C-alpha positions as a printed Julia matrix, in Angstrom:
152×3 Matrix{Float64}:
 -20.06   -1.7    -7.38
 -20.15   -0.33   -3.83
 -18.13    2.73   -4.79
 -20.42    3.41   -7.74
 -23.49    3.03   -5.5
 -24.85   -0.09   -7.25
 -24.61   -2.21   -4.07
 -24.8    -1.47   -0.36
 -21.63   -1.78    1.66
 -23.28   -4.15    4.15
 -24.18   -6.55    1.32
 -20.71   -6.55   -0.24
 -18.52   -7.08    2.84
 -17.65  -10.74    3.36
 -16.58  -12.3     6.66
 -13.54  -14.58    6.67
 -12.49  -17.56    8.78
 -10.13  -15.24   10.64
 -11.92  -13.63   13.6
 -12.52   -9.88   13.2
 -11.31   -9.85    9.59
 -13.68   -8.89    6.8
 -12.98   -8.51    3.09
 -14.5    -6.24    0.5
 -13.6    -7.92   -2.8
 -13.06   -5.78   -5.86
 -15.73   -5.74   -8.49
 -15.46   -4.9   -12.14
 -13.5    -1.71  -12.76
 -15.64    1.28  -13.72
 -14.94    3.03  -17.02
 -13.75    6.15  -15.14
 -12.06    4.9   -11.95
 -10.36    8.19  -10.98
 -13.63   10.11  -11.2
 -15.51    7.46   -9.2
 -12.8     7.31   -6.53
 -12.66   11.11   -6.31
 -16.42   11.41   -5.74
 -18.02   12.5    -2.48
 -19.71    9.08   -2.28
 -16.29    7.42   -2.32
 -15.0     9.77    0.39
 -18.06    8.99    2.52
 -17.46    5.29    1.98
 -13.86    5.51    3.21
 -15.13    7.45    6.24
 -17.54    4.57    6.94
 -14.64    2.11    6.75
 -12.73    4.14    9.32
 -15.75    4.34   11.62
 -16.46    0.59   11.44
 -12.92   -0.88   11.45
  -9.76   -0.32   13.48
  -7.5    -0.95   10.47
  -8.39   -0.75    6.78
  -5.96   -2.06    4.18
  -6.53   -1.05    0.57
  -4.69   -3.23   -1.92
  -3.86   -1.25   -5.04
  -2.33   -2.18   -8.39
   1.2    -1.12   -9.26
   1.02    2.63   -9.11
   3.81    4.13  -11.2
   2.15    7.22  -12.64
  -1.46    6.08  -12.14
  -3.86    8.79  -11.05
  -6.11    6.22   -9.29
  -3.47    5.65   -6.65
  -3.02    9.4    -6.18
  -6.73    9.68   -5.43
  -6.66    6.72   -3.04
  -3.63    8.26   -1.3
  -5.79   11.27   -0.4
  -8.37    8.96    1.22
  -6.06    6.96    3.49
  -3.84    7.71    6.49
  -0.7     6.18    5.06
   0.9     4.19    2.25
   3.06    1.07    2.48
   5.03    0.62   -0.73
   5.69   -2.94   -1.88
   8.57   -3.72   -4.23
   9.55   -7.09   -5.68
  13.2    -8.04   -6.1
  13.87   -8.69   -9.77
  10.54   -7.2   -10.87
  10.2    -3.66   -9.56
  12.4    -1.36  -11.56
  14.16    1.44   -9.7
  12.88    4.16  -12.1
   9.3     2.96  -11.49
   9.83    3.12   -7.74
  11.17    6.67   -8.05
   8.22    7.61  -10.27
   5.84    6.14   -7.71
   7.31    8.13   -4.82
   7.28   11.34   -6.9
   3.66   10.69   -7.94
   2.61   10.14   -4.33
   4.54   13.22   -3.19
   2.44   15.35   -5.58
  -0.62   14.68   -3.39
   1.31   14.82   -0.09
   0.79   11.1     0.49
   2.25    9.84    3.75
   4.55    6.88    3.06
   4.68    5.0     6.36
   6.72    1.99    5.32
   7.86   -0.42    2.69
   7.97   -4.12    1.99
  10.46   -5.94   -0.2
   9.22   -9.32   -1.33
  10.59  -12.16   -3.46
  13.97  -11.8    -1.79
  16.02  -14.98   -1.62
  17.7   -15.15    1.76
  18.5   -18.81    2.22
  21.95  -20.24    1.68
  23.34  -23.59    2.68
  23.4   -23.71    6.47
  23.74  -19.98    6.98
  22.2   -17.04    5.32
  22.94  -13.37    5.31
  20.47  -10.58    5.13
  20.97   -6.9     4.79
  18.77   -4.01    5.6
  19.04   -0.32    5.22
  18.06    2.09    7.94
  16.49    5.4     7.03
  14.77    7.97    9.16
  11.85   10.01    7.89
  10.72   13.41    9.05
   7.08   14.28    9.69
   6.75   15.66    6.16
   7.99   12.38    4.67
  11.49   13.55    3.74
  14.24   10.97    4.16
  17.16   11.86    6.37
  20.34    9.97    7.08
  22.59    8.11    4.7
  20.93    4.68    4.67
  23.6     2.69    6.46
  23.9    -0.92    5.35
  23.85   -3.43    8.16
  24.52   -7.14    7.96
  23.29   -9.94   10.19
  24.12  -13.63   10.18
  21.68  -16.23   11.32
  21.86  -19.98   11.63
  19.25  -21.86    9.66
  17.76  -24.48   11.96
């Protein structure tokens, strides 16, 4: 409702119990979300967010092929992709990165959630190391590294 101009930003932002953390809850989706997000009013609104807050996090729905996320990607400084083990399909993740690349979105990181790491007494975890160039291209071969930790 803020993006469509039905409510003022100041009236919609809610404080939280966490100091210096405010939330702008989502309202009902408009019938034409891509058009609303791509409007000058929306761009001005994101500029206001940047002027008022040090960090702005925009939580988006799964974005494989959705034009809404492409529009949002043009309004933000960077994208953090979130993938769920056992839920996010590799082809969808590839589609998402290709879709974001079409608008020159800057992918600044990734999160893998729902990963089971605990084993009896000890657990292993693996991570892959990639380097990215300024234009977002991945370099390196993604070396697999293993660490052992003692569960206390």
